[in-house]
C-alpha positions in Angstrom: -30.2 21.2 7.3 -29.8 22.7 3.9 -31.8 25.9 3.2 -32.1 26.5 -0.5 -30.9 25.5 -3.8 -27.5 27.3 -3.6 -26.6 25.4 -0.4 -27.6 22.1 -1.8 -25.5 22.7 -4.9 -22.6 23.8 -2.8 -22.9 20.7 -0.6 -23.2 18.4 -3.7 -20.1 20.1 -5.2 -18.2 19.4 -1.9 -19.2 15.8 -2.4 -17.9 15.6 -5.8 -14.6 17.2 -4.8 -14.2 14.8 -2.0 -14.6 11.8 -4.4 -12.2 13.4 -6.8 -9.7 14.1 -4.1 -10.0 10.7 -2.7 -9.6 9.1 -6.1 -6.4 11.2 -6.7 -4.9 10.2 -3.5 -5.7 6.6 -4.1 -4.2 6.6 -7.6 -1.0 8.3 -6.4 -0.8 5.7 -3.6 -1.3 2.9 -6.0 1.4 4.2 -8.2 3.7 4.2 -5.1 2.7 0.7 -4.3 3.2 -0.4 -7.9 6.8 1.0 -7.8 7.5 -0.7 -4.5 6.2 -4.1 -5.8 8.3 -3.7 -9.0 11.4 -2.9 -6.9 10.7 -5.8 -4.5 10.3 -8.1 -7.5 13.5 -7.0 -9.1 15.4 -7.3 -5.8 13.9 -10.8 -5.3 15.1 -11.8 -8.8 18.6 -10.5 -8.2 18.7 -12.3 -4.9 17.6 -15.5 -6.4 20.3 -15.2 -9.1 23.0 -14.7 -6.5 21.6 -17.7 -4.5 21.8 -20.0 -7.5 25.4 -18.8 -8.2 26.4 -19.3 -4.5 24.7 -22.8 -4.3 26.3 -23.9 -7.6 29.8 -23.1 -6.3 29.5 -25.2 -3.2 32.1 -28.0 -3.0 30.5 -30.3 -0.6 26.9 -31.5 0.2 27.4 -30.2 3.8 28.4 -26.8 2.5 25.4 -26.8 0.1 23.0 -27.7 3.0 24.4 -25.0 5.2 24.2 -22.3 2.6 20.6 -23.5 1.6 19.6 -23.2 5.2 21.0 -19.8 5.5 19.5 -18.5 2.3 16.1 -19.9 3.3 16.2 -18.3 6.7 17.4 -15.0 5.3 14.6 -15.3 2.6 11.9 -15.8 5.2 13.1 -13.0 7.3 13.3 -10.6 4.4 9.8 -11.7 3.1 8.2 -11.0 6.6 10.0 -7.7 6.9 9.0 -6.6 3.4 5.4 -7.8 3.8 5.1 -5.7 7.0 6.4 -2.6 5.2 4.1 -3.0 2.2 1.1 -3.7 4.5 1.9 -0.5 6.5 2.1 1.6 3.3 -1.1 0.0 2.0 -3.0 0.8 5.2 -1.7 4.3 4.9 -2.8 4.8 1.3 -6.2 3.5 2.1 -6.6 5.7 5.2 -5.4 8.8 3.3 -7.7 8.2 0.4 -10.7 7.8 2.6 -10.1 11.0 4.6 -11.9 13.3 2.2 -14.9 10.9 2.1 -14.9 10.6 6.0 -15.1 14.4 6.2 -18.0 14.5 3.9 -19.8 11.8 5.9 -19.2 13.9 8.8 -20.7 16.9 7.2 -23.8 14.9 6.3 -24.0 13.5 9.9 -23.9 17.1 11.2 -26.7 18.2 8.8 -29.0 15.3 10.0 -28.3 16.2 13.6 -29.2 19.9 12.9 -32.6 18.8 11.3 
């Protein structure tokens, strides 16, 4: 339990600092995710351009179908892999950004228990 104005002010200041810290971590994480999504998009565009060039150079319908099948399979595998990586990074960003707030909630819980 808080005893006095100074303790209440210090506790409130801690809450504000936790919110600011959480926001800072979230913004940095979103910047990192934004860069990753940009890189992923640029790589996807480059791969698409390469695929069009490769498909347009096929001499027979069979060659075209084989290449199209391979490109489709590779694209799906790449999408699944990249999606997993992005999801893991997103979860990490969210977890790191809520850590300061979770610590403050823990502090509030301990105050209620002491009361």
